[in-house]
C-alpha positions as CSV (number, residue, x, y, z in Angstrom):
1,M,-48.6,-94.2,-40.5
2,V,-49.1,-92.9,-37.0
3,G,-52.0,-90.7,-38.2
4,A,-53.9,-93.7,-39.4
5,M,-54.6,-94.8,-35.8
6,T,-58.2,-96.0,-35.5
7,E,-60.5,-94.3,-33.0
8,A,-60.6,-97.3,-30.8
9,A,-56.8,-97.5,-30.5
10,P,-55.3,-96.1,-27.3
11,A,-53.7,-92.8,-28.1
12,T,-51.0,-93.3,-25.5
13,T,-49.4,-96.1,-27.6
14,P,-48.3,-94.8,-31.0
15,D,-48.8,-97.0,-34.0
16,T,-45.9,-99.5,-34.2
17,T,-45.9,-99.6,-38.0
18,S,-43.8,-96.5,-38.2
19,Q,-41.3,-97.3,-35.4
20,R,-37.7,-96.6,-36.5
21,G,-34.3,-96.2,-35.1
22,P,-32.4,-97.7,-32.2
23,A,-35.1,-96.7,-29.7
24,A,-37.9,-98.5,-31.5
25,G,-40.7,-99.3,-29.1
26,V,-39.5,-96.8,-26.5
27,T,-42.8,-94.8,-26.2
28,W,-44.3,-93.1,-23.2
29,D,-47.5,-94.1,-21.5
30,L,-49.6,-91.1,-20.9
31,G,-52.2,-93.1,-19.0
32,D,-51.1,-91.6,-15.7
33,L,-52.8,-88.4,-17.1
34,Y,-55.7,-89.7,-19.2
35,A,-56.7,-92.9,-21.0
36,G,-56.7,-91.1,-24.4
37,P,-58.0,-88.1,-26.3
38,D,-61.6,-89.2,-25.8
39,D,-61.3,-89.7,-22.0
40,P,-64.4,-88.0,-20.5
41,R,-62.3,-87.0,-17.5
42,I,-60.6,-84.3,-19.7
43,E,-63.8,-82.4,-20.2
44,A,-64.8,-83.1,-16.6
45,D,-61.6,-81.7,-15.2
46,L,-61.9,-78.6,-17.4
47,A,-65.5,-78.0,-16.4
48,R,-64.7,-78.5,-12.7
49,A,-61.8,-76.0,-12.9
50,L,-64.0,-73.4,-14.7
51,A,-66.8,-73.8,-12.2
52,A,-64.3,-73.4,-9.3
53,A,-62.8,-70.3,-11.0
54,Q,-66.2,-68.7,-11.3
55,R,-67.0,-69.4,-7.7
56,F,-63.6,-68.0,-6.7
57,A,-64.4,-64.8,-8.7
58,E,-67.7,-64.4,-7.0
59,R,-66.1,-64.5,-3.6
60,Y,-62.9,-62.4,-4.2
61,R,-63.6,-59.9,-7.0
62,T,-63.0,-56.4,-5.7
63,R,-62.0,-57.8,-2.3
64,V,-58.3,-58.7,-2.8
65,A,-57.1,-55.4,-1.2
66,E,-59.1,-56.2,1.9
67,L,-57.5,-59.6,2.6
68,D,-55.2,-60.1,5.5
69,A,-52.1,-62.2,5.1
70,A,-53.7,-65.5,6.1
71,A,-56.7,-64.9,3.8
72,L,-54.4,-64.0,0.9
73,V,-52.4,-67.2,1.4
74,A,-55.6,-69.2,1.6
75,A,-56.8,-67.7,-1.7
76,I,-53.6,-68.5,-3.5
77,D,-53.8,-72.1,-2.2
78,E,-57.3,-72.4,-3.5
79,L,-56.4,-70.9,-6.8
80,E,-53.5,-73.4,-7.2
81,A,-55.7,-76.3,-6.3
82,F,-58.5,-75.8,-8.8
83,E,-56.1,-74.8,-11.6
84,E,-54.2,-78.1,-11.4
85,P,-56.8,-80.2,-13.2
86,A,-56.7,-77.7,-16.1
87,Y,-52.9,-77.9,-16.2
88,R,-53.3,-81.7,-16.3
89,A,-55.5,-81.5,-19.4
90,A,-53.2,-79.0,-21.0
91,A,-50.1,-81.1,-20.4
92,F,-51.8,-84.2,-21.8
93,A,-52.9,-82.4,-24.9
94,Q,-49.5,-80.9,-25.5
95,L,-47.7,-84.2,-25.0
96,L,-50.2,-86.1,-27.3
97,F,-49.7,-83.4,-30.0
98,A,-45.9,-83.6,-29.7
99,S,-46.1,-87.4,-30.1
100,D,-47.9,-87.1,-33.4
101,T,-48.5,-83.6,-34.9
102,S,-50.2,-85.1,-38.0
103,A,-53.2,-86.6,-36.2
104,P,-56.1,-84.2,-36.6
105,R,-57.8,-85.2,-33.4
106,H,-54.6,-84.4,-31.5
107,G,-54.6,-80.8,-32.9
108,A,-58.3,-80.5,-32.2
109,L,-57.9,-81.6,-28.6
110,L,-55.0,-79.1,-28.1
111,Q,-57.1,-76.3,-29.5
112,R,-60.1,-77.3,-27.3
113,V,-58.0,-77.4,-24.1
114,Q,-56.4,-74.1,-25.0
115,E,-59.8,-72.5,-25.4
116,R,-61.1,-73.8,-22.1
117,G,-57.9,-72.8,-20.4
118,T,-58.5,-69.3,-21.7
119,E,-61.9,-69.3,-20.1
120,I,-60.4,-70.4,-16.8
121,R,-57.6,-67.8,-16.8
122,N,-59.9,-65.0,-17.8
123,A,-62.2,-65.9,-14.9
124,V,-59.5,-65.3,-12.4
125,V,-57.3,-62.7,-14.0
126,F,-58.8,-60.1,-11.8
127,F,-57.0,-61.6,-8.8
128,E,-53.5,-60.8,-10.0
129,L,-54.5,-57.4,-11.3
130,E,-56.0,-56.4,-7.9
131,W,-53.0,-57.7,-6.1
132,V,-50.5,-55.7,-8.1
133,A,-52.7,-52.6,-7.8
134,I,-52.3,-52.6,-4.0
135,D,-50.1,-49.8,-2.8
136,D,-46.5,-50.6,-1.7
137,A,-47.1,-49.8,2.0
138,R,-50.0,-52.2,2.3
139,A,-48.0,-54.9,0.4
140,A,-45.0,-54.4,2.7
141,A,-47.2,-54.8,5.8
142,L,-48.6,-58.1,4.4
143,F,-45.1,-59.3,3.5
144,A,-44.0,-58.9,7.1
145,A,-46.6,-61.4,8.3
146,P,-44.9,-64.8,9.1
147,V,-47.9,-66.7,7.7
148,L,-47.2,-65.3,4.3
149,A,-43.5,-66.5,4.2
150,R,-44.2,-69.6,2.1
151,R,-45.8,-67.5,-0.6
152,L,-43.6,-64.5,-0.3
153,H,-41.5,-65.0,-3.4
154,L,-44.5,-65.7,-5.6
155,L,-46.3,-62.6,-4.5
156,E,-43.2,-60.4,-4.8
157,Q,-42.7,-61.7,-8.4
158,M,-46.3,-61.0,-9.3
159,R,-45.9,-57.4,-8.2
160,K,-42.9,-56.9,-10.5
161,I,-45.1,-57.0,-13.5
162,R,-47.2,-54.0,-12.3
163,P,-45.8,-51.6,-15.0
164,H,-46.8,-54.1,-17.7
165,V,-50.3,-55.1,-16.9
166,L,-53.4,-53.8,-18.7
167,S,-57.0,-53.4,-17.7
168,E,-58.9,-56.6,-17.1
169,A,-60.9,-56.2,-20.3
170,E,-57.6,-55.8,-22.3
171,E,-56.0,-58.7,-20.5
172,R,-59.0,-60.9,-21.3
173,L,-58.9,-59.8,-25.0
174,L,-55.2,-60.7,-25.4
175,E,-55.8,-64.1,-23.8
176,E,-58.8,-64.8,-26.1
177,T,-56.9,-63.8,-29.3
178,A,-53.8,-65.8,-28.4
179,N,-55.6,-69.0,-29.4
180,T,-56.0,-67.7,-33.0
181,G,-52.8,-65.7,-32.9
182,P,-49.4,-66.8,-31.5
183,R,-50.6,-70.2,-30.2
184,A,-52.1,-71.0,-33.6
185,F,-49.0,-70.0,-35.5
186,S,-46.8,-72.0,-33.1
187,R,-48.9,-75.1,-33.7
188,L,-48.7,-74.5,-37.5
189,F,-44.9,-74.4,-37.2
190,D,-44.8,-77.7,-35.3
191,E,-47.2,-79.4,-37.7
192,T,-45.2,-78.2,-40.7
193,L,-41.8,-79.3,-39.4
194,G,-43.2,-82.6,-38.1
195,S,-44.6,-83.4,-41.6
196,L,-41.5,-82.3,-43.6
197,R,-39.5,-85.0,-45.4
198,F,-36.1,-84.1,-46.7
199,Q,-34.8,-85.8,-49.8
200,L,-31.3,-87.2,-49.2
201,E,-29.2,-88.3,-52.2
202,V,-27.9,-91.8,-52.0
203,A,-26.2,-94.2,-54.4
204,D,-27.0,-94.3,-58.2
205,G,-28.8,-91.0,-58.2
206,K,-31.6,-92.3,-55.9
207,T,-33.0,-90.4,-53.0
208,E,-34.4,-91.4,-49.6
209,E,-36.9,-89.5,-47.5
210,K,-35.6,-88.4,-44.1
211,S,-37.2,-86.6,-41.2
212,E,-35.7,-83.4,-39.8
213,E,-34.1,-85.4,-36.9
214,E,-32.7,-88.0,-39.2
215,V,-31.1,-85.4,-41.4
216,L,-29.6,-83.5,-38.5
217,S,-28.2,-86.7,-37.0
218,L,-26.3,-87.3,-40.2
219,L,-24.2,-84.1,-39.6
220,Y,-22.5,-86.2,-36.9
221,E,-21.4,-88.9,-39.3
222,P,-17.7,-89.6,-40.1
223,D,-18.4,-89.7,-43.8
224,R,-17.8,-86.1,-45.0
225,A,-19.6,-86.6,-48.3
226,L,-22.7,-87.9,-46.4
227,R,-22.5,-84.9,-44.0
228,R,-22.5,-82.5,-47.0
229,R,-25.4,-84.3,-48.7
230,A,-27.3,-84.1,-45.4
231,A,-26.6,-80.4,-45.1
232,D,-27.7,-79.9,-48.7
233,S,-30.9,-81.9,-48.1
234,L,-31.8,-79.8,-45.0
235,T,-31.2,-76.6,-46.9
236,R,-33.3,-77.7,-49.9
237,G,-36.2,-78.7,-47.6
238,L,-36.1,-75.5,-45.7
239,R,-35.8,-73.4,-48.8
240,E,-38.8,-75.2,-50.4
241,N,-40.9,-74.5,-47.3
242,S,-39.4,-71.1,-46.5
243,R,-42.4,-69.0,-47.6
244,L,-44.7,-70.6,-45.0
245,L,-42.1,-70.8,-42.3
246,A,-40.9,-67.2,-42.8
247,F,-44.5,-66.0,-42.7
248,V,-44.9,-67.7,-39.3
249,F,-41.7,-66.0,-38.1
250,N,-42.7,-62.6,-39.3
251,T,-46.2,-62.9,-37.8
252,L,-44.9,-64.0,-34.4
253,V,-42.2,-61.4,-34.3
254,Q,-44.8,-58.7,-35.1
255,D,-47.3,-60.1,-32.6
256,K,-44.6,-59.8,-29.9
257,A,-43.9,-56.2,-31.0
258,T,-47.6,-55.4,-30.6
259,R,-47.8,-57.0,-27.2
260,D,-44.6,-55.4,-26.0
261,R,-45.9,-52.0,-27.1
262,L,-49.2,-52.5,-25.3
263,R,-47.4,-53.7,-22.1
264,H,-44.7,-51.0,-22.2
265,Y,-41.7,-53.2,-22.5
266,A,-38.8,-51.0,-23.8
267,S,-36.9,-53.9,-25.4
268,P,-37.9,-57.2,-27.0
269,I,-35.9,-59.1,-24.4
270,D,-37.3,-57.4,-21.3
271,E,-40.3,-59.7,-20.9
272,R,-38.1,-62.7,-20.9
273,N,-35.7,-61.2,-18.4
274,L,-38.5,-60.4,-16.1
275,A,-39.8,-63.9,-16.2
276,N,-36.3,-65.2,-15.7
277,E,-35.9,-63.0,-12.6
278,I,-32.7,-61.5,-14.0
279,D,-31.9,-57.9,-15.1
280,D,-30.7,-56.9,-18.5
281,T,-27.4,-55.7,-17.2
282,T,-26.5,-59.3,-16.0
283,V,-27.7,-60.8,-19.3
284,Q,-25.7,-58.4,-21.4
285,A,-22.6,-59.0,-19.1
286,L,-23.0,-62.8,-19.7
287,M,-23.2,-62.4,-23.4
288,T,-20.4,-59.9,-23.7
289,A,-18.2,-62.1,-21.6
290,C,-18.8,-65.0,-24.0
291,E,-18.2,-62.8,-27.0
292,R,-14.9,-61.6,-25.6
293,R,-13.8,-65.2,-25.6
294,G,-14.9,-65.8,-29.2
295,A,-11.3,-66.5,-30.3
296,L,-11.5,-69.7,-28.2
297,V,-14.0,-71.2,-30.6
298,A,-11.9,-70.5,-33.6
299,R,-8.9,-71.8,-31.8
300,Y,-10.6,-75.1,-31.2
301,Y,-12.0,-75.5,-34.7
302,R,-8.5,-74.8,-36.2
303,L,-7.4,-77.8,-34.0
304,K,-10.3,-79.9,-35.3
305,A,-9.4,-79.1,-38.9
306,R,-5.9,-80.5,-38.3
307,L,-7.3,-83.5,-36.5
308,L,-9.6,-84.3,-39.4
309,G,-6.8,-83.6,-42.0
310,L,-8.7,-80.8,-43.6
311,P,-7.3,-77.5,-44.8
312,E,-10.6,-75.8,-43.8
313,L,-13.8,-76.7,-42.1
314,E,-17.1,-76.2,-43.8
315,D,-20.3,-75.6,-41.8
316,Y,-21.2,-79.3,-42.2
317,D,-17.9,-80.4,-40.6
318,R,-18.6,-78.7,-37.2
319,Y,-19.9,-81.9,-35.6
320,A,-17.9,-84.5,-37.4
321,P,-16.6,-87.1,-34.9
322,V,-13.0,-86.9,-34.1
323,L,-11.1,-90.2,-34.2
324,A,-12.9,-93.2,-32.6
325,A,-15.0,-91.4,-30.0
326,D,-18.3,-91.7,-31.7
327,G,-20.2,-94.6,-33.1
328,A,-23.7,-96.1,-32.8
329,R,-24.9,-96.7,-29.2
330,S,-28.0,-98.7,-28.4
331,F,-30.7,-97.1,-26.3
332,D,-30.0,-99.7,-23.6
333,A,-26.4,-98.8,-23.6
334,A,-27.3,-95.1,-23.3
335,R,-29.7,-95.9,-20.4
336,A,-27.0,-97.9,-18.5
337,L,-24.4,-95.2,-19.0
338,V,-26.6,-92.3,-17.9
339,L,-27.9,-94.1,-14.8
340,E,-24.4,-95.2,-13.8
341,A,-23.2,-91.6,-14.2
342,Y,-26.0,-90.2,-12.1
343,G,-25.5,-92.9,-9.5
344,D,-21.8,-92.0,-9.2
345,F,-22.9,-88.6,-8.0
346,S,-26.1,-89.5,-6.1
347,P,-28.0,-92.8,-5.8
348,R,-31.1,-90.8,-5.2
349,M,-30.7,-89.1,-8.6
350,A,-30.1,-92.4,-10.3
351,E,-33.2,-93.9,-8.6
352,I,-35.4,-91.0,-9.9
353,A,-34.0,-91.2,-13.4
354,G,-34.6,-94.9,-13.4
355,H,-38.3,-94.4,-13.0
356,F,-38.5,-92.7,-16.4
357,F,-37.4,-96.0,-18.0
358,E,-39.2,-98.4,-15.7
359,R,-42.5,-96.6,-15.8
360,R,-42.5,-95.5,-19.4
361,W,-42.1,-91.8,-18.9
362,I,-39.9,-91.5,-22.0
363,D,-40.8,-91.3,-25.7
364,A,-37.6,-91.8,-27.7
365,E,-38.3,-93.6,-31.0
366,L,-38.4,-91.9,-34.4
367,R,-41.9,-91.6,-35.9
368,N,-43.5,-89.8,-38.8
369,G,-45.3,-86.8,-37.5
370,K,-43.5,-86.7,-34.2
371,R,-42.2,-83.3,-33.1
372,G,-38.5,-82.7,-33.5
373,G,-36.0,-82.0,-30.8
374,A,-36.3,-83.0,-27.2
375,F,-37.9,-81.7,-24.0
376,S,-38.9,-82.7,-20.5
377,A,-42.5,-81.6,-19.5
378,S,-43.0,-81.1,-15.8
379,T,-46.8,-81.6,-16.1
380,I,-48.4,-81.2,-12.6
381,P,-47.2,-81.9,-9.0
382,S,-49.6,-84.8,-8.4
383,S,-48.2,-86.6,-11.5
384,H,-44.7,-86.7,-12.9
385,P,-42.6,-85.4,-15.8
386,Y,-42.4,-86.9,-19.3
387,V,-39.3,-86.8,-21.5
388,M,-39.4,-86.7,-25.3
389,L,-36.4,-87.1,-27.6
390,N,-35.7,-88.5,-31.0
391,Y,-33.0,-91.1,-30.4
392,T,-30.8,-91.9,-33.4
393,G,-27.9,-93.6,-31.5
394,T,-25.2,-91.0,-31.7
395,L,-23.1,-89.9,-28.8
396,R,-24.9,-86.6,-28.9
397,D,-28.2,-88.4,-28.5
398,V,-26.8,-90.1,-25.3
399,M,-25.9,-86.6,-24.0
400,T,-29.4,-85.4,-25.0
401,L,-30.9,-88.3,-22.9
402,A,-28.7,-87.2,-20.0
403,H,-29.7,-83.6,-20.5
404,E,-33.5,-84.3,-20.5
405,L,-33.3,-86.7,-17.6
406,G,-31.5,-83.9,-15.7
407,H,-34.6,-81.8,-16.3
408,G,-36.8,-84.7,-15.2
409,V,-35.0,-85.3,-12.0
410,H,-35.1,-81.5,-11.2
411,Q,-38.9,-81.5,-11.9
412,V,-39.5,-84.5,-9.7
413,L,-37.5,-83.0,-6.8
414,S,-39.3,-79.7,-7.0
415,R,-42.8,-81.0,-7.2
416,A,-43.3,-80.4,-3.5
417,R,-43.3,-76.7,-4.1
418,G,-46.7,-76.9,-5.8
419,L,-48.0,-75.9,-9.2
420,F,-47.1,-72.3,-9.0
421,E,-43.6,-72.6,-7.8
422,M,-42.3,-76.0,-8.9
423,D,-40.8,-74.8,-12.2
424,A,-37.6,-72.8,-12.0
425,P,-37.1,-69.8,-14.2
426,L,-35.1,-70.5,-17.3
427,T,-32.0,-69.0,-15.7
428,T,-31.7,-72.0,-13.4
429,A,-34.0,-74.5,-15.3
430,E,-31.1,-75.5,-17.5
431,T,-28.7,-76.2,-14.6
432,A,-29.7,-79.8,-13.8
433,S,-29.9,-80.8,-17.4
434,V,-26.4,-79.5,-18.3
435,F,-25.0,-80.9,-15.0
436,G,-26.5,-84.3,-16.0
437,E,-24.6,-84.1,-19.3
438,M,-21.4,-83.2,-17.5
439,L,-21.7,-86.2,-15.1
440,T,-22.2,-88.5,-18.1
441,F,-19.3,-87.1,-20.0
442,R,-17.0,-87.5,-17.0
443,R,-18.1,-91.1,-16.6
444,L,-17.3,-91.8,-20.2
445,L,-13.9,-90.1,-19.9
446,R,-13.1,-91.9,-16.7
447,D,-13.8,-95.4,-18.2
448,E,-11.9,-94.8,-21.5
449,P,-8.2,-95.9,-21.4
450,D,-7.3,-95.1,-25.0
451,P,-5.9,-91.5,-25.2
452,A,-7.1,-91.2,-28.8
453,V,-10.7,-92.0,-27.8
454,R,-10.4,-89.7,-24.8
455,L,-9.4,-86.9,-27.2
456,G,-12.4,-87.6,-29.3
457,L,-14.7,-87.5,-26.3
458,L,-13.1,-84.3,-25.1
459,C,-13.6,-82.7,-28.5
460,G,-17.3,-83.8,-28.5
461,K,-17.8,-82.3,-25.1
462,L,-16.2,-79.0,-26.2
463,E,-18.4,-78.9,-29.2
464,D,-21.4,-79.4,-27.0
465,A,-20.2,-76.7,-24.6
466,F,-19.6,-74.3,-27.5
467,A,-23.1,-75.0,-28.8
468,T,-24.6,-74.4,-25.4
469,V,-22.6,-71.3,-24.6
470,F,-21.4,-69.4,-27.7
471,R,-24.0,-70.6,-30.2
472,Q,-26.9,-69.8,-27.8
473,V,-25.5,-66.3,-27.4
474,V,-25.3,-66.0,-31.2
475,M,-28.9,-67.1,-31.4
476,T,-29.9,-64.5,-28.8
477,R,-28.0,-61.8,-30.7
478,F,-29.8,-62.9,-33.9
479,E,-33.2,-62.6,-32.1
480,E,-32.2,-59.1,-31.0
481,K,-31.4,-58.2,-34.6
482,L,-34.5,-59.9,-36.0
483,H,-36.9,-58.2,-33.6
484,R,-35.3,-54.7,-34.0
485,A,-35.3,-55.0,-37.8
486,R,-39.0,-56.2,-37.9
487,R,-40.0,-53.2,-35.8
488,A,-38.0,-50.7,-37.9
489,E,-38.4,-52.1,-41.4
490,G,-41.8,-53.9,-41.4
491,E,-42.3,-57.4,-42.7
492,L,-38.9,-58.8,-43.5
493,P,-38.1,-60.6,-46.8
494,I,-36.3,-63.9,-46.4
495,P,-33.0,-62.6,-47.8
496,R,-33.0,-59.9,-45.1
497,V,-33.5,-62.5,-42.3
498,N,-30.8,-64.7,-43.9
499,E,-28.5,-61.7,-43.8
500,L,-29.2,-61.1,-40.1
501,W,-28.6,-64.8,-39.4
502,M,-25.2,-64.8,-41.1
503,E,-24.2,-61.5,-39.5
504,A,-24.8,-63.1,-36.0
505,N,-23.1,-66.4,-36.8
506,R,-20.0,-65.4,-38.6
507,P,-18.1,-63.8,-35.7
508,M,-18.4,-67.0,-33.6
509,F,-16.3,-69.0,-36.1
510,G,-13.9,-66.3,-37.4
511,D,-11.7,-67.7,-40.2
512,A,-11.8,-71.3,-38.7
513,V,-15.1,-72.5,-40.3
514,R,-16.5,-71.4,-43.6
515,L,-20.2,-70.8,-43.5
516,R,-21.6,-71.5,-47.0
517,D,-24.5,-69.5,-48.4
518,D,-26.7,-72.4,-47.7
519,Y,-26.3,-72.0,-44.0
520,A,-28.2,-68.7,-44.2
521,W,-31.5,-70.7,-44.3
522,W,-31.0,-72.7,-41.1
523,W,-32.8,-70.2,-38.8
524,L,-36.0,-71.6,-40.2
525,Y,-36.1,-74.8,-38.1
526,I,-35.1,-73.4,-34.7
527,P,-38.2,-74.0,-32.5
528,H,-37.1,-71.7,-29.6
529,F,-37.5,-68.7,-31.8
530,V,-41.2,-69.6,-32.3
531,H,-42.2,-71.0,-28.9
532,S,-40.1,-69.1,-26.5
533,P,-38.4,-65.9,-27.8
534,F,-35.1,-65.1,-26.1
535,Y,-35.0,-68.5,-24.4
536,C,-31.5,-69.3,-25.7
537,Y,-29.3,-67.3,-23.4
538,A,-30.5,-69.4,-20.5
539,Y,-28.5,-72.3,-22.0
540,A,-25.3,-70.3,-21.8
541,F,-26.2,-69.2,-18.3
542,G,-26.8,-72.9,-17.3
543,E,-23.6,-74.2,-18.9
544,L,-21.3,-71.6,-17.2
545,L,-23.1,-72.1,-13.9
546,V,-22.6,-75.9,-14.2
547,L,-18.9,-75.5,-14.9
548,A,-18.7,-73.5,-11.6
549,L,-20.7,-76.2,-9.8
550,V,-18.5,-79.0,-11.1
551,Q,-15.4,-77.1,-9.8
552,R,-17.1,-76.8,-6.4
553,Y,-18.0,-80.5,-6.5
554,D,-14.4,-81.4,-7.2
555,E,-13.3,-79.3,-4.3
556,E,-15.8,-80.6,-1.8
557,G,-16.7,-84.1,-2.9
558,A,-19.7,-85.8,-1.2
559,A,-20.4,-82.8,1.0
560,F,-21.6,-80.9,-2.1
561,V,-24.3,-83.4,-3.1
562,P,-27.0,-82.5,-0.5
563,R,-26.5,-78.8,-1.3
564,Y,-26.9,-79.4,-5.0
565,L,-30.1,-81.5,-4.4
566,A,-31.4,-78.7,-2.1
567,M,-30.9,-76.3,-5.0
568,L,-33.0,-78.5,-7.3
569,E,-35.7,-79.0,-4.6
570,A,-36.2,-75.2,-4.4
571,G,-37.6,-75.1,-7.9
572,G,-39.0,-71.6,-8.5
573,S,-39.7,-70.8,-4.9
574,Q,-36.7,-68.5,-4.6
575,S,-34.8,-66.1,-6.9
576,P,-32.0,-67.6,-9.0
577,R,-29.4,-65.9,-6.8
578,E,-31.0,-67.5,-3.7
579,V,-31.3,-70.9,-5.3
580,V,-27.7,-71.0,-6.4
581,A,-26.6,-69.8,-3.0
582,H,-27.5,-73.3,-1.7
583,T,-24.3,-74.5,-3.3
584,G,-22.2,-71.6,-1.9
585,L,-21.9,-69.8,-5.3
586,D,-22.8,-66.2,-6.0
587,I,-24.1,-65.5,-9.5
588,G,-24.1,-61.8,-8.7
589,D,-20.3,-61.8,-8.7
590,P,-19.1,-59.7,-11.7
591,D,-16.4,-62.3,-12.4
592,F,-18.7,-65.3,-12.1
593,W,-18.9,-66.0,-15.9
594,E,-15.2,-65.7,-16.4
595,R,-14.5,-68.7,-14.2
596,G,-16.6,-71.0,-16.4
597,L,-15.1,-69.6,-19.5
598,A,-11.6,-70.1,-18.1
599,L,-12.5,-73.8,-17.5
600,L,-13.5,-74.1,-21.2
601,E,-10.2,-72.6,-22.2
602,K,-8.4,-75.1,-20.0
603,M,-10.4,-77.9,-21.8
604,V,-9.2,-76.6,-25.2
605,A,-5.6,-76.6,-24.0
606,E,-6.1,-80.2,-22.7
607,A,-7.4,-81.3,-26.1
608,E,-4.4,-79.7,-27.8
609,S,-2.1,-81.5,-25.3
610,L,-3.8,-84.8,-25.9
611,A,-3.6,-84.4,-29.6
612,M,0.2,-84.0,-29.3
613,H,0.4,-87.0,-26.9
614,C,-1.5,-89.1,-29.4
615,G,0.9,-88.1,-32.2
616,R,-2.0,-86.5,-34.1
617,L,-0.3,-83.1,-34.5
618,S,3.2,-82.1,-35.3
619,Q,5.3,-80.0,-32.9
């Protein structure tokens, strides 16, 4: 077991006894951050950052309003420099914990780093509070100074939270209690999901234990009976652990309600919109545009039912492979495909993506205790990102690899913006990842001569797009319902949350997919609801933006590439509208979302045409 690692074993190399799956042995090397959880440099970095924060407070407390533009920029540069070692320690602890949530010392390190991080943040919280308290006329005069130009966006964004900040004492208290409140419950969720084993029925009445990732991957299998057993296994496991998981959800939703009330956010989604640098009107327009096209989803799934020869699709049929498009793919094959696809677009992108494999910046094998899902962690500007996924060999896993490497390339290109501005807000953070998926899909489609397989590939891409656009809108609507209900009704019993989940999901599928009662439990494993409330609409934003970017690339060819890379290099140093403007697109255009949705409709029509051409449908 991974958790049985001896104290002398290097924590950056997981125990090989539990390696499984087609990516066995593909583990990251966290040595570029620290040698292991006992590395004395971790505590030294945290101590150094705290000491620097305390010195910073001695010099600047009560003086921020007196600073001229040059001094203000110098203070921010200093703040950024001494916080980076603390971010390094936090990134290492989080990555180590994700690699094995069952190891007690990983959880202990994460808790320790979070507590020291709180001390550091509380030592300097005064700076932001004093800056946002400066009157608008004084701030405008500072903004006019040329020396402040490179920090202008950061300082402007800081001031936008002015209506929502509290006193310094209150801010410090909320930060302190976060470690035993929302952060603790988020950790409990990860540890619980990481340790769950789902009982899958196999031959002769026997069962096999499967991890969450393994069970979910079986929903993409061609064997319908296996898909149903996998779905049943997932439901049973979630139901058996629902009391704990639902308590985590209820607690975190109420915690957010309390913090929103204290910070005067009118709606549960407002805090996320502010962080995403987007207004609620635009978010609602995005989601409403998707909902108006809901019939497109049902139209496609009716086509899929005919292709599969089924009178009706069940929920466990949604990701069944169509024809011969799917099948096991080795990790080496996935690597080659993604790098070739990236190289077709930009050799520079392929070179950066190649570093993740060559330098062991990826953890892809299946292991007991490993966190489910996938992510790319940007870490710090002086190091590099790390990608985590759970590779099972499906075509979807290939696309997940392309997705996370898109994040990784984006994060490498934006490192020059520094710690405070390298990470894009979620509205544009999903652009490079979804674009990477699209490049990989187009490469697959280009190289496939068989119309039947091309049809299968197109169906797979449509299903991914629907999951990225329509399903993410559904999940955002569910969150809206969940948070409103919790605030109005108190702690929600599980049947009530199940009801809200089904209410949000049924309209997406119409009469084309039957959602069984079992599906009502599947909200319990979605990590975004726990870690990043209202994250999900950013996926829809990113997918529709990428469809527009692809159209622009097809029109302009190679001339588009440097503008796209410039957009990625901007990171979070500009607003989403300014960042996207590098490519010549305007996300402020009221019809912007319709263009992406129209392309999805065109793809559905193409799938219908291909199905006719292959003789899979009658006239």
